[in-house]
C-alpha angles and dihedrals in degrees: 000000000000099000102052122185114200125159142151121242138177108248122225134170119253089247088061087063090042088248106127088162089078087073094055093091139255115341097178129097088233093062095236120138111246135231133194117240131185122266092251089065090059091048091053094045089051092051089050091050090233114200122248134269091050110219122179137196116216115203133181115207095203096055100023086229122150140183135175124233148159129228124260094190144330101244103108123124118269111293092359131120121193115211135188110262093245091056093050090049093046091052089046094229132148127226109288096013117144122258132177118230119197128176112234137186111232116215117246114254119243098186137029129182114198120202127182115253093212128033088228087076089075089058090067110105108249092004091176089066090047 
């Protein structure tokens, strides 16, 4: 990826920003959980002509943990990133701990196998159409 965005942010839970809606779940058509980044991140991504859809990898140097996400909006405080609680817990980070956010280009899938989550799905008449 020629126009790479990589920056360090202080990570906070959505409740820290008084935004409990960030924990509701993925709101994107790409089924990625979403974070809130500061406006300067959008400015920099725009200057870099970042490709859409914007997908980011969040990494934590201390734990070597990583997750992928999208962005809900660019309204966070300067140098702050607001994460869903599950993401903060999964990465094992504390409020205000540093994370690295990098934009990435996800490869296109060429195969997908769908399996029902509950066996009751097979009780639906014509479940293949559903």
